[in-house]
N, C-alpha and C positions, 0 to 999 in steps of 0.2 A: 864439399858441403859439411858444415859443420854440424855435429851432432846437439840436439836440445840439452838443455841442462837436466831434464828428468831422465835422460838416458843414462845418467851416470848415478841415479839413485835406486837402490834397490827395489826389487818390485814389491816386497812386503811392505817396505817402509813407505813406498809410494801408495800402496792400497790403504795403509792405515793414516796417511795424511788425507787423501781424499775421503776417506771415512769420517776423519774428524771434522772435516770442512763441511760435508752434507750434515753431520750431526749438528754442528753448530747453527748451519743456515735453517736446519728444521726447529731447532729450540729458539731461534729468533724468530722465525715465521709463526711458531706456535704460540709464543708472547704477543705477537702484532694480533694474531687472531683472537686469542683470550680478550684482547683489550678492545677490539672492533669488530662487530658482527658482519659488515661491510667486507672486511679484509678476509674474514673466515669463508664468507661465499665465493669469494674471488678465488681464492686459494683452493678450494675444496670443489669448485665447479667442474673441473675435467674428471674427478672421480665419481661424480655425480651423474655427468653426462658426458661420457667420454666421446670425442670427435665433435662436438657442438660447441662452439665459440661462446663464451661468456660475453653478452653485450649490457655495458652498464647504462644505468640511467638515474636522474637524481631521485624519481619515486623509490628505488630500492634503498637509498640513503635515507628518504623520509621514514619508510617502513622501520627499518633497522632502528633508527634513532627512538622511535618509540617503543620498540620490543626491547631495546638496552633499558630504557626508563622502566618498562614492567620489571625486568631484571634487578634492577635497582632498588625496587621498591617505590619508586616515585608515581606510578601510575598501576591502578589496581583493577580498572575496568576500562578496556579499550576495544573500539570498534573501528574496522578499516574496511572502507567501502571503495572498492576499485573494479574495473571493467575486468572481463575475462581474458585470458592470454597475456597476463602481465606478471607471470611468475610468482603471485600472490600464496599460491599453496606451497611452493617451492620454499620462499623465503620464510612465511610462517610457520609452516606444518612439518616441514623436512630439516630445514638447516638452522632454524632458532633452538629446538629442544637438543640438538645434537651439540651446538654451541654451549648451550648453558651446563651440558653434561661435563663439558671440558673443565671446569672449575668446581661445578656442584653435583655430582653426579648422584646424589641421593634424593634430588627432586622426582617428584612424581606427577605424572601427566595424565589428565582424563581429557582424551581427545575423541570428537564427535564430527560426523559428517551427515548428509542425507541419507546414507546408505551404509550399514555396516562392513559391506564388503568393501566399498570404496574407502571407508576410512581405515579399513585394515591396509588397504594397498597403500595410503600414505605413511602410515605407521611403519610398514615394512620398507619402504624407501628411505626413512630416518635412520632404520635399524641398520640397513645396508651400508648407508654412509659411514656409521659408526664402525663398521666391520672392514671397511675397506682400507687397503695399505695405509692410504694418505692419513687417514685418522689414528690407526693404530701405531703407526710411527710416532706420531706427536703424542697421543693421549692413551694409548694403550696401558700405562700403568695405572691410570686412574681408577678404572673398573674391569670387572670380568661379567659378560653375560652368562646368567645362570639360566634364564629362560628365553627364548627366542622366537616365539611364535608369531603369525601375523598380527594377529589381533590382542596379543597381550605379551610383552616381554618385560624383563626386569635384569638387574644386575646386582653383584654382591656388596655394593653400597647402600642398597635399599631403594635405588631407584625404580619406578614402574613406568609403563605406558600402557593404557587401555585405549581400544577403539572400538567405539559404540555409535549409536544412531539413534533419532526418535522414535524408530521402531522397535527399538530394544530399551531395556531400563538403564543398564550401566550401573546397577545397584551393587553394593558391596564393597566399591572401589571408591577412594576419595583422591584428590590431587592438589598440590599447589599450585597447579596450572590447568585451569579449565579453558580447554581450546576447542572452538566451535568453527568449522572450515565448512562453509555453505550448508546450512542445516536444510535447504530445499534444493532440490535439484531443477535449475533453471529451464533445462531442456524439457521438462515433463508438462503436458498440455494441461494439468491440473495445478501447476505451480502456483498459480495464483487464487485459486479457488478457496472460499471461505473454510472448507472441510480440512485443507492441508494447512493453511495458516492457523486455525484454532489447534490443530493437534499439535503444530510446532511449538506456538507458543505455550500452551498447556503442558507440554514436555519440560520445557524449560522451568514453569512454575512449579512443578510437581515433583521433577527429577533433578535438573541440572542445579538448582538453588542449594540442594542438600549435600551436594558432592565435593563442595571445598573442604581443604584440609589446613585449619588455621591453627598450626602448632609453632609458635615462635614468632611468626608474621602472619600477615593476612595473605590469604590466598589470592590469586588473580585470575580474571576472566578475560578471554581474547575472543571476540568474533569477529570473522574476516569473510566477507559475501559481497555480492552484488546486490543493489537494491532491486526488489521485485513488486512491491505492492504498499500502499501506504499504511497497511495493517500487518506488516512482516514482522520478523523477530527483531530487526534493529529498531524498529519504531516501538515495538512493545517494550523493550529494555528501557528506553529514553522515557517513555511513559510512566514507566516504574520508577527509575533511579535518577531521570533526569541528565543532563549532559553538562560537562565542566564549563562551558560557555554560560549556562543559566544557573551556575552553582550546584549542579547535580553532581554524578560520580562518574557518567561514562564520558572517556576522551575520545572524540570523534576525528578520525582523519579522513577525510573525504577527497578521492582524488578522480574526479570525472575525465572520460574519454577526451572531452574538448573544454578547455578553460572557459568558466563561467563566473564572471566575477560576482554576480548577482544571487549565485546559488547560495541558500540559507546556511549551508554548512562549509562555505567556501574556507580552504585551509590559508590563514594569513601568511604562511611561509611559501605558498605555492610560487615558484621562480617565474611561472607563465605570465605575460603582461597583456597579451592580444586576446580578446574572446575568440573562441573558436580554436584556439592553439591546441596541437596535439599533445596527449599525455607522454607517448613514445614513439616519436616518429621513426628513429632508427629500426624500430621492431615492427611499427604498423604505420605505413605512411597515409597520405591522404587517400590514394585508390584503396589501399585494404580497409582503412577504416571505415569508407563510404560504403564498400561492399558488404563489410560486417553489419552496417547499420540497415542497408539493406534487406539483409538476409533475415532481419527482426521484424515484428510490426512496430510502426512508430510507438506504440504504448511500451513495448518490451524495451525498445532502444532507449527510451527517457528513462526507464529505470535502471537496466543493466549497464548502460554505457554511461550517462550523463547522473546516474545516483539520484534521479528524481523520479521516484516510483509512480507518480502521476505526471504526464505530460504538463508543459506550461499551460496548454489550452484547456487542461482539463477534460477532454473527450477524446473517444476513439474513432469517431466517423465525422470528420470534417466536411463542411458545406463545400469547399472548394475543389473537392474530390468527385463529386458527382458529375454525371454527363447527362445530356438532355436529348430528347427528340420532340418533334414538332407537337404540341397536345392536340391539334387537331386530327391527328392521326387516330389518336384515341375517342375524341369525342364524335368523329364521323366513323369510327371502326373501319379506317382505310388500311388495314394491318398488312395489305401487300406491300406497303411501302418499307416495311421493316424487313430484315433478313429471316430467311426460313429457320423456323426454331426445329430443334432435334428434340426438344424436352419443354414441357412446360409443368412448372412446380408450383404448387400452391401450398400455402404456410398457413396454419391455425393457430392462434396465439390463445389460449384458453384461460380463463380466470382460475384463481385459485378459492374458487366457490362451489357450493353445491349447485343442484340443476335448477333450484327454484329462484336463485338469485339473479336479478338484472345486473350485469357487471360489465366492464370493458373487455370487449372482444376485437382481436385484429385477424382479418382475413386477408392475404394478398397473393396475386398470382403473377409468376415470372416466366419470361420466355427465355430459353437458354440457345445461345447461338456461338458454338465455340468457348471462348473463354468469357463472351459479353453476356450481361443479364440485363433483360428489359422489364421493368414494371409495366403490368398490362392492366391490372385493375387491383382497387384497394377499396376495402371496406373496413371501417372501425366504429366502435359506439357500443353504448349498453344494448345488451341483447340478452334475452332469456335463452334457456337450452333450446327451445323449438325454433326459435328465431334463428340463431346462431346455426343451428343444423340445415335449416332449410337456405338460409344464405350461402352456406358452403356449398350445399348440393347444387344449388343453382347456378354458381360461378362454375364449379366444376363441369356441369354440364354444357354451359355457355363456351368454355375452353376447348372441350371436347369437338363441339360443333364447329368453331372457328379453325381448329389446328387438328383436323382429324387424323393427320399423319404423324404427328409427334407423340411421344411417350409422355405418359402423363402420370405424375406423382402428388399426393397429397401428404405432406409433413405435419403431425401432430403430436404436442408434446404431451407426455403422459404424466401430467398433473392436472389437480383440479378436476373439472368434469371431461378434461381431454380423453382419459381412458374409456368413458363411455361413448364420447363423440368416435372414437376409434372403432369400438364394437359396432355401433349403429351405421356408421358410413360404410364399413367393409361389406354390409349385407347389401349396400346399392352401387358402390362404386370400386373400381379395381385402382391399385396403386396407392393405397391407404398405407402409410407408413408411421410407425411410433417411433417418437424421439424420447430418449430415456436421458434427463438430465446428469444421472450420476455417469452415464457413459460417454455421452458426448457433450458435457460440460453445460454449465449454467449460461444465462443469457451473455453475461458480461464475457466470459471466455468465448462463446461462439462469436461475439461481436469483434474481440480482439483478432480473432482469425480470420473473420470475412474483412476487417480493414485494409488487409493487404490487397485483395483483388478490388476494393473500391478505390485505394489509394494509387492504383495502376491504370485507372480510369476505365475499368470494364464495367460499370454499373450506371444505366440510363433509365431517366426517370422523364415522364410526359412534362414537359415545362420549358421556359425560356433559359437559355442559356448556351454553353458551348455544346456540340461544335458549330451548330448553325446560326448562333447569334452571336454578337460579341461576347468575350470571356467573362461575363458578369452575370451572377443568379440574380433573376428578378422576381423576388417573391411576389410582388403585385400582380405581375402579369403571369404567373403560374396558377393552376388549377388549386383552389382552396385546400382541398384534401392532400395534395402533393406537397403543398407548401408547409401543411401541418406535419406532414411526415418528415419532411427534410429537416424542420426546426426540432423536433422531438429527438431524432436520430443524432442531430449536432451536439444536444445536450446529454447524451448517454453515456453513461448510466446515471447522468444527475436526473433525468427528467422521469424516473421511474417513481411512481407516487408512493411506494412503500419504501423509498430510500431517502426523503426528505421529511423527518417526522420526528417526534419526540416520544418518550415513553410515559405512561401516566404517572402522576405525581409532580410533573415538570410544574414548576409555579410561573405563572404569570401574573401581571397587577391589573386588577380592576379598582375602580375608584373607591369600592367599599373594601379593598384589601385584597392580598394574595389569593389565587384561586388555584387548583390543579387545572391543567390543560384539559383534562376529559371532561371537566365540567362547565366549561366555557359554551356559551350558545351564542348563535347568531343574533345581532342586535345589542350584545354586549359592547362596553367600552373597554379597551385594555390599553396600557402603557405602550408607546411606540416612540420613534425618534422624535416625532413632531409634537407630541402631546396625548391626547385620548384619541384613540383610532376606533372607529366601528368595525365590529367583526361581522365580515359578509358571509362567511361561512366556517362552520367548525364541526369537529366531530373525527371518527376513526376513520383511518386510511389502512384499515388492516393490521397485518402484522408484519414487522420488520426487525431487522437484524440493528439490535443497539448495542454500541459501543461506548465505552466510557475513555475522556482523553482531557487531561488538565481538569479532573473533578467535574465534568460537565457530561452528561449522557444525551445522546441523540443517534440517529442515522448517520451513515458515513458521510453523506453527500448534501446534509443540510446546510445552507448558506449562513456564514456568521461574518461579520462585518470586523475587517482589520483595517490597518493603515495601507493596506494594498487594494481594499475595496471589499467586494462580496467574495468569500473563499470557502470552499467546502470543508466540512468539518474534518475530514482525513487529510485536507491539503495544508491546516493552519502548521504553519512552523514555528520553533521555539524562538524565534526572533520576533513574531508577529505580536501585535498588540491589539487587544480587543476593546471593545467599548463596553463599559460595565456601568450599570446605574448604581450609584453609591446608597448602599443596603440602609444606613442610618437615616439619609434623607428619606428614601421610601418610606421607612417605617414612620418618620414624622408626618410625610403626607398620608399616610393611612390612619394614622391617630386622628389626625384633623380632619379628615374626610368623614371618618366614623363620627366624631363629634358634631360635625356639621348635619349628618344625616339624623342624629338624636335631637339635635336642637330644632331641625326642621320638624320632627314629629310633634316637639313640645311647644312649637311656634316661637322659639327663641332665637337669638344671636349668638353664635360662638364667639368665643375669645381668641385673640390674635390673628395672624395672615390666614387668609382662606386658603383652602387645598388649590384652588386654581392659581393663586399667585405664588404657592411653595412650588407647584408643579412648573410654573413659566420659569422658575430659577433653579430647575432642577439640575443638580450638579453630576456632569458626565466624568468620569475618571477614565484614565487609560491605565491599563495594566498588561504586563508580559504575560503571554500565555501560559507559560512555564511556571509562573507563579501561582496558578490555581490547580497545581497538580497534587493530589494524593490528600490535602488537608493535614500535611504535616508541617507545613510553614506557612507562616502568616504572609498573605499577598504582598508584594512589593508593589506600591503605588506611585505613580507619577505626581499625583496629587491626591490630598484625601488622606484619612487616615483610618478608614473601615478595615476590619479585620474579618468581617461575618463570613464572607465566602469561603475562608478556609474550613468554617464550620458545615457549609453546603456540601461538602464533598465526602460526606460518610458513607453514602451508597456506593458500594463496588458492584456493579453488574457484570463486570469481565467483559471480554471482547466476545461478540458472536453470539450475545443472547438474544432469542427469538421472542417478543413479548407484542401486545397490542400497542400500536403507536397512534399517534393524533397529530393534527394540525390544524392551524388557523388561516383564514384569508381575511386581512384587515384593508381598511379602506386607503391606508398609505404604504401597503405592502411591508411593512416591518410590525415587530413587537419585542419585547424583552422576555426570555425564556430563563427562567432562574437567574435573573439579573444580567444577562447578556444579550446585547442587540442581536437579532437574527431578521433573516429574510424570510417570508412566506412564500410558498412555492405559487407560481403564477403561471405554470404550463397548463393547456388547456386538459391536459390528461387527469391532473390534479384536480381540476375544479369539479370535473366529472365525477371524482371519487368521492368529493365532500358533497355532492347531491347525490349520492346513491340512495339506494332504497330506505326509507326512514323506518322500515320494520327491523332494519339490522340494528340492533342497540348495541352501543359502543361497551365493553369491557371497562369495568371500572375498577380502582384500587379499593381495598377494604377500606373502612371508616378509620381504623385504626393507622393505617398508612397516611391517609390524608391528614390526620390531626398530626402525625408526627412530623409530615412536611411543613405545615402550617407553623407549627411549634418551634420549628428551626428558622424559619422565616422570621417570625417574631423576635427571636433573639437577635 
């Protein structure tokens, strides 16, 4: 057997040859890594996660392409929306900073996540990658660590990395790169509460915007997350600065779990062609993806997986999820036909009012049998405190007589006069339990959690539908109170009266000119989509959370008309088109109508076309929603030349402001609010609130504010 050629080479020389070849290969690999972030990730994966094979996919290339554009100074504001479990943190927060330090070790990073400890762990993983043999053999000569703590490390070339969170200020440090990775913990129950959303957005406005380091070149901001809510930080940033598709600053890379060509932020270069096609089937196949979606509520899945923070249907509690039992069981009280209940739970939803005010109260009784819930009784309407208390007591006594062996519980939210109801009923009944919204979540959070039980077919109502009738809900054959109940919940949270309104000072058009919405009265005529519509109801609907988007102010669920039909305020996309009444033509109508009024008083005839003729030819222009934002740009119209709307957006109420709110109900169901076509709320619960006690006078803005708003409109 012949000896190998290498056997004749001295061992020292052989080691030298092998060493030279390995060095050459490392040098070549390092050069390829410096040119390509994707190659850098492939090459360093085994050092990052030993024993775990690297699984490549096109979305990794898409993310790396955007990040390299940031490194090249081509993108300064980048958002990446992508489902969990797609290596987003590994790519963006761990590999990318280490990659940039291979050629520019002087870069400074200001990194944040939902928790300081988690942000520190991410930072430490990137540091450990740079300390690995693989990295040191290739770029160890570029820099040396002089501080290597988890929350803050630095090198001898001036590069630093800070780990912080919204709970911390992060002050004193600045960065060439502002890197925000999941600012809200999606697993927390209060992830979508207004308190959490407000805190995160205020943290960005008050802290993050001041942390950029612009010396020699513009700093970059990168946000990577899964969408959680229509008012989350992603949307807040777009509202502030716009997206590149509409001429704004933020580049959006949207990669939903399943391909959705109609998505408002669909990535034009997405290689998927079939609707519903998975993002990363090699890593998460059909079974795994369905399992993940099932583990989330439908509302959460729409945001976290599909990057639609509100489901397409816009609701949490769908009609088709309800199950029904024969309503004659309830009407005849033949309760022995239902399962035996281990518990009967009553729920009292008390108004946010004092004890002297008649307002909507909802009282329900539910029978519990295992995982199944049966609605037994339902009372809702305007009740004074004494009537509500008596109704609750009588329902509780009836339930205890009917199901004496069951455990009985009465749940009362500790808000409004609920706190006094709890005290009073505890003196007469057992099982009274306080619900604290701060601890147990608000109504939307609780509905989100309850939707899982409902979607599983565990909730039964007295009415016509499955399983004992054909699988179609028949509202006309269902008891009226139950049909109203189903309808209202199918619209939740849209149907809440205090979530479809406008703040004081919102202008609507009367024949005699613009008027603040709080001054409109029943019987007035206001401009609508069909001309002058009669106001049937008007007034305060209480207090609501007012937000500002596109220079408009309203509560989050007020319906606006778009090319897609009626869309909730928070669900308006940046490629939607709103119907806008041409302000110059409105001003002409206003002047002519005022002239007609003056002439009528003098008994003369006005010159020119009548106000009615002008109104019949009223020009309706179409404008992109994004063109209305901030008042920093003139609106882009598809027709018409009016720029007045850009002046109307000077008031910035900010997100989450709680103020008195108002609404109208018109004869044709629509009206123009600040020049934009909107729908009045027509749910029965809202009408009841419009007809509330007339002794409750609506709060009004100051005369100075009203004059300012009218002055703006006249311009």
